[in-house]
C-alpha positions in Angstrom: 17.4 -46.3 26.0 13.8 -46.6 24.8 12.6 -50.1 24.3 9.5 -51.0 22.3 7.6 -54.3 22.7 5.0 -55.2 20.1 2.3 -57.8 20.5 -1.0 -58.9 19.0 0.0 -60.2 15.6 -1.4 -63.4 14.2 -3.2 -65.1 11.3 -6.6 -64.1 10.2 -8.9 -64.6 7.2 -9.6 -61.8 4.8 -12.2 -59.4 6.3 -11.1 -60.2 9.8 -9.6 -57.9 12.5 -6.5 -57.8 14.6 -5.3 -55.4 17.3 -1.6 -54.7 17.7 0.0 -53.2 20.8 3.3 -51.5 21.4 4.5 -50.7 24.9 7.3 -48.1 25.2 9.6 -48.9 28.2 11.9 -46.5 29.9 10.1 -43.7 28.2 9.4 -40.4 29.7 9.6 -37.5 27.2 6.8 -34.9 27.0 6.6 -34.9 23.2 7.2 -37.6 20.6 5.9 -39.2 17.5 4.9 -42.9 17.5 4.3 -44.9 14.4 3.5 -48.2 12.9 5.4 -49.5 9.9 5.2 -52.7 8.0 7.4 -54.7 5.7 6.3 -57.5 3.4 8.9 -60.0 2.0 10.9 -58.4 -0.8 9.3 -55.0 -0.2 10.5 -51.8 1.4 9.4 -50.9 4.9 6.4 -48.5 4.6 4.6 -46.3 7.1 1.1 -47.3 8.1 -0.1 -44.9 10.8 1.3 -42.4 13.3 0.2 -40.7 16.5 1.8 -37.8 18.4 1.7 -37.0 22.1 -1.2 -34.6 21.6 -3.7 -36.6 19.6 -2.6 -35.8 16.0 -2.9 -38.9 13.8 -2.2 -39.7 10.1 -2.6 -42.8 8.0 -1.2 -44.2 4.8 -3.8 -44.2 1.9 -3.8 -47.9 1.7 -5.2 -48.3 5.3 -7.4 -45.2 5.7 -10.9 -46.2 6.9 -9.8 -49.7 7.9 -7.0 -49.1 10.5 -7.2 -47.0 13.7 -4.3 -45.9 15.8 -4.7 -44.9 19.4 -2.5 -44.0 22.3 -2.7 -44.6 26.0 -0.4 -41.8 27.4 -0.5 -43.2 30.9 0.7 -46.6 29.8 3.0 -45.3 27.0 1.3 -47.8 24.7 0.2 -47.3 21.2 -2.4 -49.5 19.5 -3.3 -50.3 15.9 -6.8 -51.6 15.4 -6.9 -53.3 12.0 -10.3 -54.1 10.5 -11.4 -55.4 7.1 -8.0 -56.9 6.6 -6.8 -57.9 3.1 -4.2 -60.4 2.0 -2.1 -57.4 0.9 -1.9 -56.3 4.5 0.3 -59.4 5.3 3.6 -58.2 6.6 5.9 -57.8 9.6 4.5 -54.9 11.6 6.9 -52.6 13.5 6.4 -50.0 16.1 8.7 -47.0 16.0 9.2 -43.8 18.0 11.0 -40.5 17.5 11.5 -37.9 20.2 10.6 -35.1 17.8 7.0 -34.0 18.1 7.4 -32.1 14.8 8.1 -35.3 12.9 4.5 -36.3 13.0 3.5 -33.2 11.0 6.5 -33.1 8.7 7.1 -34.5 5.2 9.4 -37.2 6.5 6.8 -38.6 8.9 6.4 -41.9 7.0 10.1 -42.5 6.2 11.7 -45.2 8.3 15.0 -43.4 8.4 13.3 -40.6 10.5 12.7 -42.8 13.5 15.3 -43.5 16.2 13.8 -46.4 18.1 12.3 -49.6 16.8 10.6 -52.7 18.1 11.4 -56.2 16.7 8.1 -56.6 14.9 5.1 -58.8 15.0 3.8 -60.9 12.1 0.4 -60.3 10.6 -0.8 -62.9 8.0 -4.1 -62.5 6.2 -5.3 -65.4 4.1 -7.9 -65.1 1.3 
């Protein structure tokens, strides 16, 4: 059973930066798709960024140019560097993984239902 542990959330002022981490435990597949999602109160969970095993990345339009996803294969850890944060980035951020490499390139790649394993989330709060 894959376990995901997020860390790095916190409170920051508008324009600030945070770096989220997600460590995948008991994880040994050769191919997968790892992603960050977020959910604000009263809103649906939405995809933010994803990274496959071989370096392919993708971002939601709302965060392009501000967020950067990276992957440490040796440590099975995915990071989300968030710069130029805005109050609308305030949400609970989740790490998710699916064992299908193809998901990262497919039309369902930012749908929460596509992912099998989830972390518990880490809160990000951006004040104006």
